[in-house]
N, C-alpha and C positions, 0 to 999 in steps of 0.2 A: 404268732407264727406256728405254735404247737397245734392249735385248732386246725389250721390249714393243712399241716402235715398229717394229722389224724384223718382228715377228710379224704386225703389221697390214699393213705396206706390201708385204711379200714376196708374199703370195697375190693381192693386188689389182693391183699394178703392179711385178712383179719387175725390169723394166727400169730402174726408178727407184732401186732399192735401192743400187747402187754409189755414187750421188751423194747419198744421204741424209746430211745434216750436222746434228748437234745443236749449235746455237750457244750455248745456255745451258739450264740446268735448275735448278729450285728446288723445294723442299718447303715447303708452307704452314706459316707460324708459327701459324696458327689451328687447324689440324688436320693433323697429320703423316701422316695416311693419304692426303692429296691432294698432288699435285705437278703441275708444268707443265714442258714442254720446248718451247723455241722452235727450230724446225727450218727447214731449206732443202731443197727437193726440186728437182732439175733439171727445167726446163721448167714447173714449177708455181710456184716462188717461195717466199717465207716463209710460215710458218704456225705454229700453236701446237697442242700436244696437251695435254689434261688427262688425268691418270692417277690411279688409286687403287690402294692396296694393302689387303689384308684387315685388317691390324693396323698399329698405329703403328710397331712394330719389325720388321714384315715386310720381306722383300726383293723379293718378286715384285710387279711393277707390272702393271696392266691399263689399257689405253687406254680412256677413256670417250668422248672426242670428239677429232677431229683435223680441222683446217681453217684457215680464215682467222681473224683475231684475235677475232671475235665468237662463237666456238664455246664450248661448255660451259654455256650457259644451260639451266637446268632439270636439269642433270646434276651440277653442282657447287654446293654451298651458296653463296649470295650472298657471305657474309663471306669464304669461302675464295677465291672468284673475284676479289674485290676485292684480297685479300691478295696474290694472284699476278699482279696487274696487269690482270685482265680486267674486262669490264663487259658488261651486257646492255642492250639497248634498253629504254626505258620500257614496262612492261606485259609484259615477257618475263622468265621466271625461275623 
C-alpha cells in the first residue's frame, strides 16, 4: 500500500513525500481486493486512502481515492467502505 501511495504523492507533491506517514492500514473483510490506509502528510494533516488490487491474492495496490475522511464514495462498494470505517453522506455513493 505504501508503494501505491508514494506513486501518487511523488508526482503531485514531491516535497511532501519525506513526511508521508502511514498510521494504519487494513484490508476489507468484505472484499480482500479493497483496503484503506490512514495517513499523515506534513502541512496537510490526516487523511485516508482507499486502494484496490486486481485480485484477492494480488500484491500490487492502486489508489482509488485519497483525501479527507469522506473520500471513497462511489469508488468503493458501500459494504466495503463501512467495513473499513468510512461512510458517505446521504444520497452519495
